C-alpha positions as CSV (number, residue, x, y, z in Angstrom):
1,M,24.6,16.0,13.3
2,D,26.6,16.3,10.1
3,N,26.2,19.5,8.0
4,P,24.5,18.4,4.8
5,L,26.3,21.2,2.9
6,I,29.7,19.8,3.6
7,L,30.3,17.2,1.0
8,P,32.1,14.0,1.9
9,A,35.7,13.6,0.7
10,S,35.0,10.6,-1.6
11,R,33.2,11.0,-4.9
12,Q,31.3,7.7,-4.3
13,A,29.8,9.1,-1.0
14,V,28.7,12.3,-2.8
15,M,27.0,10.3,-5.6
16,A,25.2,8.1,-3.0
17,M,23.8,11.2,-1.3
18,L,22.4,12.5,-4.5
19,G,21.0,9.1,-5.6
20,R,19.3,8.5,-2.3
21,E,17.1,11.6,-2.7
22,H,16.2,10.6,-6.2
23,R,15.3,7.0,-5.2
24,K,13.2,8.3,-2.3
25,A,11.2,10.6,-4.6
26,K,10.8,7.8,-7.2
27,R,9.5,5.4,-4.5
28,Q,7.0,8.0,-3.3
29,Q,5.8,8.5,-6.8
30,Q,5.4,4.7,-7.3
31,D,3.5,4.4,-4.0
32,E,1.1,7.2,-5.1
33,Q,0.5,5.5,-8.4
34,I,-0.3,2.2,-6.7
35,V,-2.7,3.8,-4.2
36,R,-4.4,5.7,-7.0
37,A,-4.8,2.5,-9.0
38,A,-6.3,0.7,-5.9
39,I,-8.8,3.5,-5.3
40,S,-9.7,3.4,-9.0
41,I,-10.5,-0.3,-8.7
42,V,-12.6,0.3,-5.6
43,R,-14.5,3.0,-7.4
44,R,-15.2,0.6,-10.2
45,H,-16.6,-2.1,-8.0
46,L,-18.0,-0.2,-5.0
47,P,-18.5,3.5,-5.9
48,G,-20.8,4.2,-2.9
49,I,-18.0,3.8,-0.4
50,L,-16.1,6.8,-2.0
51,R,-19.1,9.2,-1.7
52,N,-19.8,11.6,1.2
53,P,-21.5,10.2,3.2
54,P,-20.1,6.7,2.3
55,D,-22.4,3.8,1.5
56,A,-20.7,0.5,2.1
57,R,-23.7,-1.7,1.3
58,G,-22.6,-4.6,-0.8
59,F,-19.0,-4.6,0.4
60,D,-19.0,-8.3,1.2
61,E,-20.0,-9.2,-2.3
62,A,-17.7,-6.6,-3.9
63,W,-14.5,-7.4,-2.0
64,P,-13.6,-10.6,-3.8
65,Q,-14.0,-8.8,-7.1
66,I,-11.8,-5.9,-5.8
67,E,-9.1,-8.3,-4.6
68,L,-9.1,-10.1,-8.0
69,S,-8.9,-6.8,-9.9
70,L,-6.0,-5.8,-7.7
71,Q,-4.1,-9.0,-8.5
72,E,-4.8,-8.6,-12.3
73,N,-4.2,-4.9,-12.7
74,L,-1.2,-4.2,-10.5
75,K,2.1,-5.1,-12.1
76,S,3.9,-6.9,-9.3
77,E,3.3,-8.9,-6.1
78,G,4.8,-6.0,-4.1
79,A,2.4,-3.5,-5.6
80,Y,-0.5,-5.8,-4.9
81,R,0.6,-6.2,-1.2
82,H,1.0,-2.5,-0.9
83,A,-2.4,-1.7,-2.3
84,Y,-4.1,-4.5,-0.3
85,G,-2.5,-3.3,2.9
86,F,-3.4,0.3,2.2
87,L,-7.1,-0.6,1.6
88,C,-7.3,-2.8,4.7
89,K,-5.8,0.0,6.8
90,Q,-8.3,2.6,5.4
91,L,-11.2,0.2,5.9
92,E,-10.3,-0.3,9.5
93,A,-9.9,3.5,10.0
94,G,-13.4,4.0,8.5
95,N,-14.8,1.4,10.9
96,R,-13.1,3.2,13.9
97,K,-14.6,6.6,12.8
98,G,-18.0,5.1,12.4
99,L,-18.3,5.8,8.7
100,W,-19.2,2.2,7.9
101,L,-19.2,-1.2,9.5
102,V,-17.5,-3.7,7.2
103,Q,-15.6,-6.9,7.9
104,V,-12.0,-5.9,7.2
105,P,-10.2,-8.5,5.1
106,P,-7.4,-10.3,7.0
107,P,-4.0,-8.7,6.6
108,Y,-1.6,-10.0,3.9
109,I,1.1,-11.7,6.0
110,T,4.4,-13.1,4.7
111,L,6.0,-15.7,6.8
112,H,9.7,-16.1,6.7
113,Y,11.0,-19.6,7.4
114,A,14.3,-20.4,9.1
115,E,16.5,-23.2,7.8
116,D,14.9,-25.6,10.3
117,G,11.6,-25.1,8.6
118,L,10.0,-23.2,11.5
119,P,8.6,-19.7,11.2
120,E,11.0,-17.0,12.5
121,P,9.8,-15.1,15.5
């Protein structure tokens, strides 16, 4: 393993090392903002699920509104997908723990097509 205190010979490599940490911290901050926005939207439409003990009654009626609010309030498609995936994962975790029993929405899947028009494996 390379010693992180020994700087590379080229200035460009040094700058890349410094920038990488900054970009990582910025991504983590953006991820946290997205998750907080998603939780805020859930709180607006289904506040009972965030209480202790949680009350998930009305989830099936509230989920379409939650999903629409995610699409409207988050700034990009990537942010929407991140929030959607986070919420689905947490809902599934709550099901496994027995906190509630809700129908977890299907995962958001992106298919990449090869040049021949068939999905890539």
